[in-house]
Phi, psi and omega in degrees: 000314177261146169230075188283093174275089194297331181290348181260000177275116186287166187295328181290320177294318179297319179300318181294313181298314180294323180296316179292320177300322177295323176301314181296318179299332178272005179082017178252106187264122190276143170228149180295319187268002182226157168297151181308124186280122175276084189261012183086172181219113352294160182281169169279116190282346184239031185240139170272109186291345180286312182261342185085358180291139182234126177287145185292151176272074181237163172308139188305323182295338180271358182267003179286136357283146178288321178276119187260348182054043177243017182095345178276154182237115182295341178295339179293303177295327178298312180298316179300318184276001166289346173058033182284355173279343182295314175299332177295316176299320180295320177294321178298322178295317179296321182288323189256339189059024176270119183292347178305315184291323178295316182293320180293319177301316179296315182297313182294321181292316178295324178294318179298315181298321181292318187269354181230064178301153187306128175082005182241128175097170188294336183279002175244024183265356185214132180295329178302320182291318180294325181292311180293323178294319177302322177296319179299321178296316179299313182298318182295313181297323179296315182293331184266005176288148355281146177292150181273170186303319182278001185254006186295322178296316178298316180299320178294322180295319180291317179298318177298321180294322177299318178298318179294320177297321179297312181296319180295317181296317177300323183280348188234025186308136177270059185262144172211142173287344185259308186232118173232145187219195178301336179297306180297322178300316178301323179301307187285329175293317176298319178295320176300314181297311182295319180292334178282322182283332182271150171241150178150181181303134174075001182290325179297318178295319178298315180302314181297320180296313185284331171300316180292318183292319178297315182293323176295324188292333181297331181278343174275322191257351183236125179296162181295339177273002175101355181273143175291142189274012178268008175061041184208128176284330175299317178283335171301316179299313181297312182295320177299317179295322177299310182295323179293319176299317178298318178303314182291322178297316180298314182294323180296332180272001179091006179260130179265117181302155180298143182302323182291328174294312181298321179296318179293324176296318177299319179297324176298315179295319179295320177304310183294319180296327180285322182284330183291154174278179186297337180271359179088029179249131183257137179291152177278115174229121185077190183293154171210122180242018176068015185295144179220156165276321178210140183295134177273161176300326175305317180296312183296319181298318179291320178300327184272317195244342193258129175303150185308313187289348180257359182283153180211115184287350176257025167271096195228045180300331180291322177293321175296322178296324177296315177299322179292317181293321182283318194232002178057042187288337179271358177088001179213038185278184184240036175064230184268019183288096186223080189291327184201114186306129175094357184251353183270124175261154173304122186244359180240156174286120183290159173290128185244091181294149179289338178211127177228131182234128172246089195292328181279319178290339177079039179228133174232144182232126179246141178223136174215123181052238181273354188264149177217137177228137177247124184252127186250112168235057189280125177293152177302135191292163178050052177056043175094354182278333156063039182296330181239018178281145170251162175277073186239027182296129180068018174291152181234134172246145185217147174230148171233115185063232179268004187253129172283127181259308179248123187235167173272152182282343177092207187238313182072276183226168164256269190269351178299323180212093186293329177298315177294322177304314181293325177298317186282339174261002183280167183300319184294344180273007185230164185274070183211193186251136175247136181248129176052032178058027179256155177280150174300307170251134182298141178242122176282119185281352175302130186294347177285352186245041182292345180239026176238150178203155180291176182231037182282328189275083174278136183259148175278164169301149178278131176258130180234142175219144183223136172230179179293335184269324187204165172247134178242134179227135183215150175195176177217167174218160187252017185298336181253015179296332177295342175261002182083023186230140168243144178251121175246133180226138174234133178251135175233117182245126172235187187299326186230020178205149172234114182248127181241118183251115179254124174246122180253100184270162182129196178220175183083177181259134183218156173264132176240151174216126175252133180239143176230124185256127182245137174286179192291344183285353183247148173236130183252144177230129184283139171228184194302315185244020180165224187216149165258129184243124185238136175205235175292340176216172182258128182237140176243130177246116185237137180254133178236124178198150175280349181259150180292148178209161171240160178218150185204168176228155181209154176291152179215168174243134180252124181258119179244359172222162178276121178133214188276347186282142173200164176240155178290143176215185179226138174246128176260134181233141175238122190227141178200171176229127188207161170280132181268153006285155175210162182234139175228130179244131175251117178258119177245120183230156179207168180259000000 
């Protein structure tokens, strides 16, 4: 699985890996969305360090419900107990030959095994957690091979635990004939990995079964244009990493994946490379919980060096680099040159088409000169079940040069604060139109429904047209048809302007509100018909409409990681009450 050509790991990558490993050795366990948690050494494995709440050490079946709605977030102990810091310690040992990292990895792993017997405690309540943790055990043991004479007892304990993780995951599969998601995918990818690393009776049959199941699943969960069907770019990253890990595990075992699986995987990588900016940062569309199969160097670098408010879990140039190294998706890759998973960053300037359309995923990207606009007509995820969908129909994200101008509000939390969760997935948190203060898709405010959303907002196919002067993208959605209203939006991008034309069809009198979200690098000043926005350049946003409107600005928080971190932002709002149909045009211009 790994091919660590240590002489090719540059000093900056080594510094990051060693720095994070030193944090773990000091009892400071890193998360992207939180300051490094001083959780003790060894840490409390079933505790939310934010609130201090600790789940009981009871059989997992007796801990239901796992989510207590008391301000604690079960994802904190789950993320810690995925043990994804262990391969980091193993890599630090390989880079430095310092036995400290090897010893700490052994100590922490044995402590986790002692305090988390199979089926007991919060970390055994979900097969996804056992599957991802089992992969971490495999990766760690692989990196530390060959074991030394005094480590045989430890090696046997870890190997037995991998077997127990495999059996538990098999017995607890998150399978459904109706709804399958990244959870079930993590189960079968984890099982494939564990069955590949283990030898013994029935392992060959298991490997063949899970190789087939993983390859079949890509056609259920990934659209033909390469987008993940959960309506979320954050989950696209997680699912892509799972499938890529499975691809590497299969090849490392001597099995060549089916060509149609590899082709769909390549399309996933191409999708991500096209949506990402030149620096390897992907916009937040839909939910993002920072989930990984294995921590990327991007993650470690931010945990070590980046202030909380500047972190971004979709800064994934290393994952893009892996796609480039494996499949040459950027057009200037290095073939199969993959010295160490997770350490390769995108090193070439990607091909940047002036227009890219992913018709099934519902995303179109327009580029002119320095400007780029992303148009979202994303269908509700998982065939309308929408566990990670946001009310972002016809939302627009925009960049000018290296600067993001119009951004998504992000995710923030799931169950720690369901009210905040609903705000961040609501219509008002996105760059689109809200009618009569209603949601595009209804959101049940009952805290038991943090992963449910209505399916009213059906999107039309995206229409694209391109000329030498501009790119035009248009679509509509039916989320407000219950109010007698349809929303049609057309985007026109040229070298120095972004024009957004909103047509609100229907009859009767309605209240409309258009919102535009700006990150912290911009300052807005209100003027008679819009706003002047100042940053590295001067931008003017002007509203044109035959109907009366008011406009205002307010502070906002932008969430780019899951957890407590956020950055200051500004939301611009244009609000009016009019008889429909009516038209509102937003002209955004710059020099």
